[in-house]
Structure formats: C-alpha cells, structure tokens
C-alpha positions in Angstrom: 71.7 143.6 77.7 72.9 140.9 80.1 70.3 141.4 82.7 68.0 142.5 80.0 65.5 145.3 79.5 62.9 145.4 82.1 60.0 147.7 83.1 61.8 150.7 84.7 60.8 151.6 88.2 63.3 154.0 89.6 63.3 157.1 91.7 65.0 159.0 88.9 62.3 159.4 86.2 64.6 160.5 83.5 66.0 158.7 80.4 69.7 158.0 80.5 69.9 158.8 76.7 67.9 161.9 76.1 67.7 163.1 79.7 64.0 163.9 79.4 61.6 163.0 82.1 59.6 160.0 81.1 56.2 161.0 79.7 54.9 157.5 78.8 54.4 154.5 81.0 56.5 152.1 78.8 60.0 152.5 80.2 62.9 150.1 79.9 66.0 149.6 82.1 69.2 147.6 81.9 69.3 145.0 84.5 73.1 145.0 84.4 73.8 148.7 85.2 70.3 149.8 86.2 70.0 152.7 83.8 66.5 153.6 82.4 65.6 154.6 78.9 62.6 155.7 76.9 61.4 152.9 74.6 61.8 155.3 71.6 65.4 156.2 72.6 66.4 152.6 73.1 64.8 151.4 69.9 66.5 154.2 67.9 69.9 153.4 69.6 69.6 149.7 68.7 68.8 150.5 65.1 71.8 152.8 64.8 74.2 150.3 66.4 72.8 147.3 64.6 72.8 145.2 67.8 70.9 145.3 71.1 73.3 146.7 73.6 72.8 148.9 76.6 73.7 152.5 75.6 75.5 153.0 78.9 77.3 149.7 79.7 77.3 148.0 76.3 75.9 144.7 77.6 74.1 142.8 75.0 70.4 142.3 75.1 68.8 138.9 75.5 65.3 139.0 74.2 64.3 136.0 76.2 64.7 138.0 79.4 62.4 140.9 78.4 59.4 141.6 80.6 57.3 143.1 77.7 55.0 141.1 75.5 56.5 140.9 72.0 53.1 141.0 70.4 51.4 143.8 72.4 54.3 145.6 74.1 52.5 145.2 77.4 53.9 144.1 80.6 54.0 140.3 81.2 51.8 139.9 84.2 50.3 136.4 83.9 51.4 132.9 83.2 49.7 130.5 80.8 49.4 127.0 82.2 48.6 125.5 78.8 51.6 126.9 77.0 53.9 127.3 80.0 54.9 130.8 79.1 54.3 134.4 80.5 51.6 136.5 78.8 50.2 140.0 79.1 46.6 140.9 79.9 45.8 141.4 76.2 47.0 137.9 75.4 44.6 136.0 77.6 41.7 138.5 77.1 41.8 139.1 73.4 44.8 137.1 72.0 45.7 133.5 71.4 45.5 132.5 75.1 41.8 133.5 75.6 40.7 129.9 76.4 43.8 129.0 78.5 44.1 129.0 82.3 46.3 131.8 83.5 47.3 133.2 86.9 49.5 136.0 88.2 53.1 135.8 87.4 54.4 135.9 90.9 52.3 133.0 92.0 53.3 131.2 88.8 57.0 131.9 89.6 56.7 130.3 93.0 54.7 127.3 91.7 57.1 126.8 88.8 60.2 127.0 91.0 58.7 124.5 93.4 57.7 122.2 90.5 61.2 122.6 89.0 62.7 121.9 92.5 60.7 118.7 92.6 61.7 117.8 89.1 65.3 118.3 89.9 65.3 116.1 92.9 65.5 112.7 91.0 68.0 114.4 88.6 70.2 115.3 91.5 69.9 111.8 92.9 70.8 110.5 89.5 73.7 113.0 89.4 75.0 111.6 92.7 74.7 108.1 91.3 76.8 109.1 88.3 79.3 110.8 90.6 79.6 107.5 92.6 79.8 105.6 89.3 82.6 107.9 88.1 84.4 107.5 91.4 84.1 103.7 91.1 85.2 103.8 87.5 88.3 105.8 88.4 89.0 103.3 91.2 88.6 100.5 88.7 90.9 102.1 86.3 93.6 102.5 89.0 93.0 98.9 90.1 93.3 97.7 86.5 96.7 99.4 86.2 97.9 98.0 89.5 96.6 94.5 88.6 98.4 94.6 85.2 101.7 95.8 86.8 101.5 93.2 89.6 100.5 90.4 87.2 103.2 91.2 84.7 105.8 91.2 87.5 104.6 87.8 88.7 104.5 86.4 85.2 108.2 87.5 84.8 109.0 85.9 88.1 107.4 82.6 87.2 109.1 82.5 83.8 112.4 83.4 85.4 112.0 80.3 87.6 111.4 78.3 84.5 114.4 79.9 82.8 116.5 79.1 85.8 115.4 75.5 85.8 116.1 75.2 82.1 119.5 76.8 82.4 120.5 74.6 85.2 119.1 71.5 83.4 121.0 72.6 80.3 124.2 73.0 82.3 123.8 69.7 84.0 123.2 67.8 80.7 126.2 69.6 79.0 128.3 68.6 82.0 127.3 65.0 81.7 128.2 65.2 78.0 131.6 66.7 78.8 132.3 64.0 81.4 131.4 61.3 78.9 133.5 63.0 76.2 136.5 63.1 78.7 136.1 59.5 79.7 135.8 58.1 76.2 138.5 60.4 74.9 140.8 59.0 77.6 139.8 55.4 76.8 140.5 55.9 73.1 143.8 57.7 73.8 144.9 54.7 76.0 143.9 52.3 73.2 145.8 54.4 70.7 148.8 54.3 72.9 148.6 50.5 73.2 148.2 50.1 69.4 151.1 52.4 68.8 153.4 50.4 71.1 152.3 47.1 69.4 153.0 48.8 66.0 156.5 49.7 67.2 157.2 46.3 68.6 156.0 44.5 65.4 157.9 46.9 63.1 161.0 46.4 65.1 160.7 42.6 65.0 160.2 42.7 61.2 163.0 45.1 60.6 165.4 43.1 62.7 164.5 39.8 60.9 164.9 41.4 57.5 168.3 42.8 58.5 169.3 39.3 59.7 168.1 37.8 56.4 170.6 40.0 54.5 173.5 38.4 56.5 175.5 35.5 54.9 175.4 31.9 55.9 177.4 31.5 59.2 176.5 34.9 60.8 172.8 34.5 59.7 172.6 31.0 61.1 174.2 31.9 64.4 171.5 34.6 65.0 168.8 32.6 63.5 167.6 31.1 66.8 167.1 34.4 68.4 165.5 35.9 65.3 163.0 33.1 64.8 162.0 33.2 68.5 161.1 36.9 68.1 158.7 36.0 65.3 157.0 33.4 67.4 155.5 36.2 69.5 152.3 37.0 67.7 150.0 39.6 69.4 146.3 39.3 69.1 144.5 41.0 66.3 143.6 44.6 67.2 140.0 44.7 68.2 137.5 47.5 67.6 136.1 48.4 71.0 132.3 48.7 71.2 130.8 51.6 73.1 133.7 53.9 72.4 131.5 56.6 70.8 129.4 59.3 72.5 126.0 57.9 73.4 124.2 60.7 71.4 120.8 59.1 71.7 121.1 59.1 75.4 121.7 62.9 75.4 119.2 63.9 72.7 116.5 61.2 72.7 113.2 62.7 73.8 115.1 65.5 75.3 112.2 68.0 75.6 110.0 65.3 77.1 112.6 64.3 79.7 113.1 67.9 80.7 109.4 68.5 80.9 108.9 65.3 82.9 111.6 66.4 85.3 109.9 69.8 85.6 107.2 68.1 87.6 109.4 68.7 90.6 109.1 72.4 90.4 105.6 72.7 88.8 102.4 72.6 90.9 98.9 72.2 89.7 95.9 73.1 91.7 92.5 72.1 90.3 90.9 75.3 91.6 92.3 78.9 91.5 90.8 81.6 93.6 89.3 84.6 91.7 90.8 87.8 93.1 88.0 89.8 91.4 85.4 88.2 93.7 87.1 88.3 97.1 85.8 90.5 99.9 88.1 93.3 101.0 89.1 91.6 104.2 91.1 88.8 102.4 94.7 88.5 101.5 95.5 86.0 98.7 98.8 84.2 98.1 100.7 85.0 94.9 99.6 81.8 93.3 96.0 82.4 94.2 95.6 79.2 96.2 95.7 80.4 99.8 93.4 82.9 101.5 93.8 84.6 104.9 91.1 86.7 106.6 92.5 89.8 108.2 91.3 92.4 110.7 92.3 95.2 108.2 90.5 95.8 105.0 91.8 96.7 101.5 90.5 99.4 99.2 89.1 97.4 96.3 86.7 98.4 93.5 83.1 97.5 94.1 82.8 95.6 90.8 79.6 93.4 90.3 81.6 90.2 90.8 82.9 91.1 94.3 81.3 90.1 97.6 80.9 93.3 99.6 79.7 92.3 103.0 80.6 88.7 104.0 84.0 87.2 103.9 83.4 85.2 100.8 84.9 84.4 97.4 84.6 82.1 94.4 86.9 80.0 92.2 87.9 81.5 88.9 86.5 78.7 86.8 82.9 77.5 86.7 81.5 74.1 85.8 78.5 73.0 83.7 79.5 69.4 82.9 81.7 66.6 84.1 83.2 65.5 87.4 85.6 67.7 89.3 87.3 67.5 92.7 89.5 69.6 94.9 91.0 69.4 98.4 91.1 72.3 100.9 93.4 72.4 103.8 91.3 73.4 106.9 93.8 72.5 109.6 93.3 74.7 112.7 90.9 77.0 110.9 88.0 77.7 113.3 85.4 79.2 110.8 85.0 78.0 107.3 82.4 77.3 104.7 83.2 75.2 101.6 81.2 74.0 98.6 79.8 75.4 95.3 77.5 78.3 94.5 75.4 79.2 91.5 77.0 81.6 89.1 73.9 83.7 89.2 74.0 84.5 93.0 73.9 88.1 94.1 77.3 89.0 95.3 76.1 92.0 97.4 74.7 91.9 100.9 74.3 89.0 103.3 73.3 85.5 102.1 71.3 82.7 103.4 73.4 79.6 102.6 70.8 77.2 101.4 70.3 75.3 98.0 67.2 77.5 97.4 69.5 80.6 97.4 72.0 78.9 95.1 74.5 77.5 97.7 75.5 73.9 98.3 77.9 74.0 101.2 79.1 72.6 104.5 80.4 74.7 107.4 82.4 74.7 110.6 81.8 77.3 113.2 81.8 77.4 117.0 83.1 73.8 117.1 80.1 72.5 115.1 80.0 70.9 111.7 76.8 71.3 109.7 75.6 70.9 106.1 73.9 74.1 105.0 70.7 72.4 103.8 67.2 73.5 104.6 67.1 73.2 107.6 70.8 72.9 108.3 71.9 69.3 109.2 74.5 68.4 111.8 77.5 66.4 110.6 78.8 63.4 112.5 82.6 63.5 112.6 84.8 60.7 114.1 87.7 63.2 114.1 88.3 66.7 113.2 89.2 66.8 109.4 92.5 68.3 108.3 91.4 68.4 104.7 87.9 68.6 103.1 87.6 67.1 99.7 84.8 68.5 97.4 83.7 66.2 94.6 81.3 67.8 92.1 79.4 65.7 89.6 77.5 68.1 87.3 76.3 65.2 85.2 74.4 63.8 88.2 73.6 67.2 89.7 75.3 66.4 93.0 78.2 67.5 95.2 79.8 65.3 97.9 82.1 66.2 100.8 84.7 63.9 102.2 87.4 63.6 104.8 90.1 61.9 102.6 91.0 59.7 105.6 87.4 58.3 105.7 85.5 56.2 103.1 82.1 57.4 104.1 81.0 60.8 102.7 80.4 63.6 105.2 77.4 64.8 103.2 75.9 64.8 99.7 73.6 67.3 98.0 71.7 65.8 95.1 69.7 68.8 94.0 72.0 71.1 92.1 69.7 72.9 89.6 72.0 75.6 88.5 73.3 75.4 84.9 76.7 76.5 86.1 78.3 76.6 89.5 81.7 77.8 90.9 83.7 76.7 93.9 82.7 78.7 97.0 84.9 79.6 99.9 84.2 81.5 103.1 86.4 82.0 106.2 86.4 84.4 109.1 89.3 82.8 111.0 92.1 85.3 111.3 94.7 82.9 112.7 94.9 80.2 110.1 94.2 80.4 106.3 92.4 78.1 103.9 94.6 76.5 101.3 93.7 74.7 98.1 96.0 71.8 97.9 98.0 70.9 94.7 97.0 67.7 92.9 99.4 64.9 92.3 101.0 65.0 88.8 101.9 62.0 86.7 102.9 61.4 83.2 101.7 58.4 81.2 102.7 57.3 77.7 100.6 55.3 75.3 102.8 52.7 73.6 
C-alpha cells in the first residue's frame, strides 16, 4: 500500500474486510485510504491476490514503510543508534540489539531529521554551485556559437578583401598585357605594311626591266636609260626588329612574389593581438583585435577562468618564454592606462596589486602622474607627454624596458622577471580615448 500498513488507531474499531470488531491489538491500516484491517484478514487477502495491495483502494504495499517489526510483529517504538534503524522492544531487550544504544522513535525522528538537515546543507550549497556552473556552461555554449558565427563572418570579409585585391591585380596585369599586345601588334602591322610596299615596288621594277629586255634593239635602247635608273634604287635589306615580341618574362617572372610584395599596401601586421577571452566586460574591441575602448556600459560575457572579472584589464593572445619582443601602443589623449607584461599564472579574478611580486611588470598613467609599478611605485620623469609607449621585452635577460620612441633614454626597466612565461598586459579606464596597438613596418628582403 502506498502509504503502507501502519498500526490502526481509528474511532471505528471494525475491520474493513470482515466487518468484525477488532479483538486483538495488532491492527493494520492503509495510509492511502485510511481503512483498517485485522492482521489475519490482510494476510489472507495478500496470499489470495499474490501481491500486497490494499483490499479497499488497491494501492500496493511497500514493506519498507511498515511500523511493525518483521522479526517480532511488534510495534517499532525505538531507534537503534548503532545500526541506524527502528526496532521494537523485544529487539533491544532480547534480540540482536541488546547491547546497542536505543531511544524513543519520536526523539530519534527529530534528531535524525535535524542531522539530515545538517547533512543536506553542504549538498544544497553544492547544488547551487552546480546550478551556477550549468548556467555558466549554457552561457559559454551560447557565446561559443556567437563567437564562431562572428569569426566566420570576419574571416570571409578578410578573404573577400584579399580576393578583391587579387581580382583587381589580375585585371590590371591583364590590361597591361593587352596594351602591350595592341602596341606591338600595331608596330608589326606597320612593319608588314612597309615590307609589302617595298615588295611591290621591287617586283614592279623587276617586271618592268624584264619586259624591256624582251624588246628589240632600238626600242630597248631608247628606254634603257630609264630602265637602268630604276635598278639603281636599291632599298636597304629588311631588318628584323628587336623587342617586337611580348615581354612574357616581365608579365610572368616571379608573379606570385610581386603580387605578394604589393600586398603589403593592404596587409597590416601587429606584433601583439588582444585576447578577447581575457577582456573585462566593460571593453569593446576592434574587429582586428588591436584597439580597445573602455565603455560605461557592460557586456554579458561568460565568466571563464581566463577572463578578468573586476578591473578593466586584458592580456595579449600570445605569451613569451624566450627571445626579444617589442610592441608600440598608441596612448594619445588617454588619461588612464597601465601597460607592460604579466605572468601567465596570475589570478584573473578580483582586484590586483600591480607589483612584480604579484606577477606584474608595468608602468601606469593616472591623474596626470606617470609611475612605474615597482615596490614601492616609482615616479617617472617625462620631458613631454608620450604619444606612444614602446614595450621591449627581453626574456633571455629577464627584463622589460619602456620607451617613448621619440627619446633615447628608457622610461623605466624591470630586471627581475621570474615568470617562465609572460603575456602583454593592458589596462585602461579612460572612456573617451582608446588604446591601440600600432602595426609594425613591413619589409621584404631577398638573399641573393
């Protein structure tokens, strides 16, 4: 029975099966419908049916809910602390629980519920954590989809620009070829015309002379003077003009290289790319991930481990363990910025103390003051406000130096980088002017 057989305590002392008034103290009732039964009637009904159902409502019995001891058929009135189960009086006085500590079932119920409540508290806290994790995971899944769609669109846009450049370059080179073909075709046609005229003139002279030679003495001799004069005119030998053919080598020689070299005019290279997965939610990045603007509004972004969640901070996408690296940052008119490098292992959550001990090697500008974020912070002497800050990182020598490119003297140098891997670090709270990583100059050299 769903609410199971329990000790029957009803105002109506009759069995719902046989109708007789109960004559024995062991009485059972259905907790689903409330009907009471003699134990004998109920057992007989269950044997006939082959299943433990309530004779009145047909709800199935669940033996785990019975309030009678299975061993002694006595009411379960105590709770065994050792075995954590309800027992009857016979169990703890004469049965297997004689040496165990027991106490009344009502008290046990209260204590166990309180203990269970206490045990559930950390589980409920863990449940909330999992709900938050699920919410974050769902947000990450949506963000991944949006990232993929946006990135695919930008890739197509970038390649379309390259296709456009190549199509225009192809059309320009074919046009040059056509113009050369037209010019040289015209030249050779003019030459053919000249040769044709010379051919006609020479053929006419020869034909006339041969006709005169067929004349007899006096007529021949009379015209001889004119005939022989025509033979005196001897044109120059026809010359083969050089450069009359298409300059194929000019059009095809190192074609891909020449196109690639010309592509420098539309291609930009920045030594550092901002990592959008690390930016705080108050930042807006440019499409090429080189410019960052701090805004008053915030964006809904997943709280992934790489992302800064409190301060207006971000990192570059590529870390450095070896070698020398440099990048320029346009800080013109920006009133609050921090630039430098940070250890890859820094905690991205919460506020940070910008010192080398915490994994930051930076300089900053705020409230009109330039300072190196050393321990303690050191004021920087500026002859003029910098428009660009150059960061030069030398991991082989464990140092990072900051320059104003217009000055020869460094602004500041940290010589104590102890991190095995660092990343470019950026922070700005200026909402009027962005920070911009400047493109490097491109050049092509050939080894001969």
